N, C-alpha and C positions, 0 to 999 in steps of 0.2 A: 907090576904092582905087587905081586905075591912076594917077591924078594924084599921089597921095601916094608911090607907088613911084617915079614919075618924079622927084619932088622929092628923095627920098632918094638916088637914083642920082646926081643932079647934085651934091649935097653930098658924098657919099662919093668921087666921082671927083676932086673938087678937094681932097681930104684933110681933109674935115670929119668931125664926129662927130654921130651922131643918137641920139635917145631913141625907142625903138620897142617895140611889143608882141611877145612871143614866145609859144611854147607853154608857157612857165612864167611867170616874173616879167618885168616890163618890163626892157629892157636898154639899155645904152649901147653903141653900136657904131660901127665904122668898117671900112674895107678892111683885112682881116687881113694884107695884104702891105705895107702902108704904115707904116713905122717912125715917122714924124713924127705921123701920126694916132693910132697906138697910144700914143705919149708924151702926147698931149693927154688921152687917157682916164685914164692914170695920174695926170696932174696934176690933173684935175677930181676924181677920186676921192680924191686925197691918199693914194695907195697906192704902196708901194715897188715899183719896177719889177722886182724880183727875184721877185715873185709873179706867176706866169703867169695869163693869162686864157684862157677857153675861146673857141672859135669855133663858129659854126653852119654847117652845110652843107645843101644842098637834097637831096642824095642820097649814096649810098655811092660813086658814081662820082667825085664831088668829093673825098670823103675819100681815095680812092686817089691822088689827085693831090697831096695835101699831107701825109699821114701815111705813114710807112714801117713795116715790120715789123707788118703787120696780120694777126693770126691769122684763120684761116678762120671761127672761131666768131663773130667780131665782126659780120660781116654778118648771120648768123643771129640774133644777139641784137637787132640794130637792127630787123630785120624782125618779130620775134616779141614784142617788148616792148609792153605796153599803157600804159606810163608813159614820159614823156620820160627818155632815158638818155644821159648824157654818158660817153664812153669816153676814157680817157687812154691814148694810144698812146706807146710808148717813144721814138719819134723822129719828126722831121718834116722837111719840106723846103719851100722857097719861101715861107715865112711871115716876117713881120717878126721880126728877131732878138730884139727886146725883148718879144715876145709869148710865147715858149715858156719852158718851165722851164729852169733852169740846165743840166740834163742833156739838153736838146733835146726833151723830151717835150711833148705838146700834147693838151689835152682838146677833143674834137669831139663835137657833138651833131647828128644828122640831125634837123632840126626838122619838125614836123607843121603848125605854124601857117601858114596860107595866105599871109598877108602877108609874113612872113619868107622863106618858101620861094620866093615869086615874086621878091622883091627879090634874093635870092642867085642865083637862076637868071639874072636879067638882069645881075647883076654879073659872073657867071662866075668867081667866087672866093669864099672863105669870108668871113663877116661876124663881127667880134668881137662877143661877147655877154657883158657883165659886168653884174651887178645894178646898178640905178639908185640907188645910195646912196654916201655918203662912206664910205671904208674904216673898218670898226669899228662903224658904225651898223647898226641893224636893216635887213634887206632889205624894201623896200616890197612888200606883197602886191597892191596896186591902184594905179592911176595917181595918185589923190588923195593917197596917202601919200608920194609922191616929193617931196623937199625942193626948194624954189625954187632953191637954189644949183645943183642938178643941172639943173633945167629951164632955167634961165638960162645955164648953162655949155655947153650943146650948141649946134650950129649949126642943128639942125632938130628939132622935136618933132612926132612923128606924131600926127594927130588920131584916126585909126582906133582904136577900142576904148577911148578915154579914159573913157567913161561906164560901161564894164563893171565891175561891183562884185564879180565872182566872185573870191574870194581865191585867189591862185595860190601854188604852192609850187615850190621849186627842183627840179631834176632829180635822179634817182638818179645816182651816179657810181661807175664801176668803173675799175680800172686794170689794164692788161696789163703784166706785167714783161717784161724782155728775153727771158726764157725762155718767154714766152707764158702764164704763170700769171695767174690773175685774183685781184685784191684788191678787196674791196668798200670804198669810201671813204665813201659816203653812200647809205643805203637810200631 
């Protein structure tokens, strides 16, 4: 696993994109602060760049560095949840401008997957995580369901967990409004 993390770091540092396992579905990722790398993902997914993508963090400490207006309850929710939880914060800073919503909001998930967590820890910045599919197509639940177009379109494909046949599901999503109110987007 260490060698694969090193390979991913090298690719991400030079502005490349990777295909990697997460605590939910397989993701396409890059350095969340690199606008050109983020554009590569939009192009590969054939997705409009006005649709924001979420990012993964290894801890709430990293979240505090990139999201603003974080209600106190957010940290409690992350610590207490037993299922992957993406939280949409009303504003952000330091991320690629083409990554956030038109209003500056950003979805961030503190991941539990050891591979992703270690990669992010070594990057010292958030990692983009968007499902490994062409926009509008079904989200693949396992590696074998990922289209060749995606596998061939990234700069590095992680080997770790490719043989895992456990069907994954996307995270729950909640959104904090400017007033700190919670809106459930996906259970």
